[in-house]
C-alpha positions as CSV (number, residue, x, y, z in Angstrom):
1,X,28.4,-15.8,4.9
2,X,25.8,-14.3,7.5
3,X,24.9,-17.0,10.1
4,X,21.7,-16.7,12.5
5,X,21.3,-18.2,16.0
6,X,18.3,-18.2,18.1
7,X,18.3,-17.9,21.8
8,X,15.5,-18.5,23.5
9,X,14.7,-16.0,26.3
10,X,12.2,-15.2,29.5
11,X,9.1,-16.9,30.5
12,X,7.3,-16.9,27.3
13,X,9.9,-17.8,25.1
14,X,11.1,-14.9,23.0
15,X,13.3,-15.5,20.2
16,X,16.7,-13.6,20.4
17,X,19.0,-13.7,17.2
18,X,22.4,-13.3,17.4
19,X,23.3,-12.7,13.6
20,X,27.1,-13.2,12.8
21,X,30.0,-13.1,10.6
22,X,33.6,-12.5,10.3
23,X,33.8,-11.9,14.2
24,X,30.9,-9.6,14.4
25,X,27.1,-9.8,15.5
26,X,24.0,-8.0,15.5
27,X,21.7,-8.6,18.1
28,X,17.6,-8.8,17.5
29,X,15.4,-8.0,20.2
30,X,17.4,-9.1,23.4
31,X,14.2,-9.6,25.3
32,X,15.8,-11.5,28.5
33,X,18.1,-13.6,30.0
34,X,21.3,-11.3,29.4
35,X,23.4,-14.2,30.4
36,X,22.1,-16.2,28.1
37,X,23.0,-13.9,25.2
38,X,26.1,-13.3,26.2
39,X,27.2,-17.1,26.7
40,X,26.3,-17.5,22.9
41,X,28.2,-14.3,21.8
42,X,31.1,-15.6,23.7
43,X,30.7,-19.2,22.3
44,X,30.5,-18.0,18.7
45,X,33.4,-15.7,19.5
46,X,32.0,-12.5,18.1
47,X,31.8,-8.7,19.5
48,X,27.9,-7.2,18.6
49,X,28.2,-4.0,16.8
50,X,24.3,-3.1,17.1
51,X,21.0,-3.9,18.6
52,X,17.9,-4.2,16.1
53,X,14.3,-3.9,17.5
54,X,11.4,-5.5,15.4
55,X,9.0,-3.8,18.0
56,X,9.3,-2.7,21.6
57,X,7.0,-5.0,23.9
58,X,8.5,-6.0,27.2
59,X,9.3,-9.3,25.8
60,X,11.6,-8.3,23.6
61,X,13.5,-5.4,25.4
62,X,13.9,-7.0,28.7
63,X,18.0,-7.5,28.5
64,X,18.1,-4.4,26.1
65,X,19.9,-2.2,28.6
66,X,22.5,-4.9,30.1
67,X,23.2,-5.7,26.0
68,X,23.9,-2.0,25.1
69,X,25.9,-1.0,28.4
70,X,28.1,-4.3,28.6
71,X,28.9,-3.5,24.9
72,X,28.6,0.1,24.5
73,X,26.7,-0.4,21.0
74,X,23.7,1.8,19.6
75,X,20.2,0.5,19.4
76,X,17.8,0.6,16.4
77,X,14.0,1.1,16.1
78,X,11.0,2.6,14.4
79,X,10.3,6.2,15.1
80,X,6.8,5.0,15.9
81,X,7.9,3.2,19.3
82,X,10.8,5.3,20.3
83,X,9.0,6.3,23.0
84,X,7.8,2.7,24.1
85,X,11.0,2.0,25.1
86,X,10.5,4.3,28.2
87,X,6.9,3.6,29.1
88,X,6.0,0.7,31.0
89,X,2.2,1.1,30.1
90,X,3.1,1.0,26.2
91,X,5.7,-1.6,26.0
92,X,3.0,-3.6,28.5
93,X,5.8,-4.5,31.1
94,X,3.7,-2.9,33.6
95,X,1.7,-6.2,33.4
96,X,4.7,-8.4,33.9
97,X,5.3,-7.8,37.1
98,X,8.8,-5.9,36.0
99,X,8.6,-2.9,34.7
100,X,11.1,-1.9,31.7
101,X,12.2,1.4,31.3
102,X,15.2,1.7,28.6
103,X,17.0,4.7,27.4
104,X,16.0,5.8,24.0
105,X,17.2,4.4,20.8
106,X,20.2,5.8,19.1
107,X,18.8,5.7,15.6
108,X,15.4,5.3,14.0
109,X,15.0,3.1,10.9
110,X,14.5,4.9,7.8
111,X,11.7,2.3,6.0
112,X,12.7,0.6,2.7
113,X,16.3,1.7,3.4
114,X,19.0,-1.0,2.9
115,X,21.4,-0.6,6.1
116,X,25.1,-1.6,6.0
117,X,26.3,-2.1,9.3
118,X,29.8,-3.0,9.8
119,X,29.6,-5.2,6.6
120,X,25.7,-6.7,7.7
121,X,23.4,-5.8,4.8
122,X,19.7,-5.6,5.5
123,X,16.6,-3.9,4.4
124,X,14.0,-2.8,6.6
125,X,10.4,-3.3,5.7
126,X,7.1,-2.2,7.7
127,X,5.0,-5.3,9.1
128,X,3.0,-3.0,11.6
129,X,-0.4,-4.5,13.2
130,X,1.2,-6.0,16.5
131,X,2.2,-3.3,17.1
132,X,2.5,0.3,15.4
133,X,6.0,0.4,14.4
134,X,6.5,-3.4,14.0
135,X,9.5,-4.0,11.5
136,X,11.3,-6.9,9.7
137,X,14.6,-7.4,8.6
138,X,15.3,-9.0,5.0
139,X,18.8,-10.1,4.9
140,X,20.2,-12.1,1.7
141,X,19.3,-15.5,2.8
142,X,16.5,-15.2,5.7
143,X,14.1,-12.6,6.7
144,X,13.5,-11.9,10.8
145,X,9.7,-10.9,10.9
146,X,9.2,-10.4,14.6
147,X,5.8,-10.9,16.1
148,X,4.5,-10.0,12.6
149,X,4.4,-13.7,10.9
150,X,4.5,-16.9,12.7
151,X,4.9,-20.3,11.4
152,X,0.9,-21.3,11.1
153,X,0.1,-17.9,12.4
154,X,0.3,-14.0,13.2
155,X,1.0,-12.1,15.5
156,X,-1.7,-10.8,18.5
157,X,-3.9,-8.1,17.6
158,X,-5.4,-7.5,20.6
159,X,-3.4,-5.0,22.2
160,X,-2.6,-1.4,22.4
161,X,-1.9,0.5,19.2
162,X,-2.8,-3.4,17.2
163,X,-4.4,-3.4,13.9
164,X,-5.4,-6.7,12.1
165,X,-6.1,-5.4,8.6
166,X,-2.6,-3.6,8.8
167,X,-0.6,-6.7,10.1
168,X,-2.1,-9.3,7.1
169,X,-1.3,-5.9,4.4
170,X,2.0,-5.5,5.6
171,X,2.6,-9.0,5.6
172,X,1.3,-9.7,2.1
173,X,2.8,-6.8,0.8
174,X,6.6,-6.9,2.3
175,X,6.9,-10.4,3.2
176,X,5.2,-12.6,0.9
177,X,6.6,-10.8,-2.0
178,X,9.6,-12.3,-1.2
179,X,11.1,-15.7,-2.9
180,X,9.4,-18.8,-1.4
181,X,12.6,-20.5,-0.2
182,X,13.3,-17.3,2.1
183,X,13.6,-18.8,5.6
184,X,11.9,-16.6,8.1
185,X,13.0,-16.3,11.6
186,X,9.9,-15.2,13.8
187,X,9.8,-13.6,17.1
188,X,8.3,-16.8,18.7
189,X,8.6,-20.5,18.0
190,X,10.0,-22.4,14.8
191,X,11.6,-21.2,11.8
192,X,9.5,-21.5,8.6
193,X,9.8,-20.4,4.9
194,X,7.8,-17.8,3.1
195,X,6.7,-20.6,0.8
196,X,5.3,-22.7,3.4
197,X,3.5,-19.7,5.1
198,X,1.8,-18.8,1.8
199,X,0.6,-22.3,1.3
200,X,-0.4,-23.0,4.5
201,X,-0.8,-20.0,6.8
202,X,-4.7,-20.3,7.8
203,X,-4.7,-16.7,8.0
204,X,-3.9,-16.1,4.5
205,X,-5.6,-19.1,3.2
206,X,-8.6,-17.4,1.6
207,X,-6.6,-15.4,-0.9
């Protein structure tokens, strides 16, 4: 059974996720504090096999190079944000006091494709709007939504490349079409479910 462990990293509380089964793990959005992420991997006794990025804002990629180089594993990202990894202006780290430049990702996601990485199966769907290349990962028992859908809220749309209409459309079409009991693990804050957000999220209450 695939399990998920949240690791809160950085100054603004970004959620990195370790998704694991049978001694292996995927790492989603290694935002900061590499040692904290490594300690979780050691505690779970799992070896990471890949890094998945929901998007490339600095608070989600701060520990990317340390994780990649320590474990010699590939990085997956949207083609729309491949160039952002090495650009502190686009990934917003220019404003953080610690400009981040990461090497290009080894693989660019193919949207709507169901991936199988070392036995981890998940579908990649587009949820842009917070950033142009934002994606969510749909597993059998849960979805990782990045900074698209939060408990009781949605991602910011006042940033470079943001689009509020695209964000609402992507959430409705790609996430709210999933089963109500599916758990949602966002890029910040607490987990929720698809059904709870459909019923209570104020950004969709007029629907």
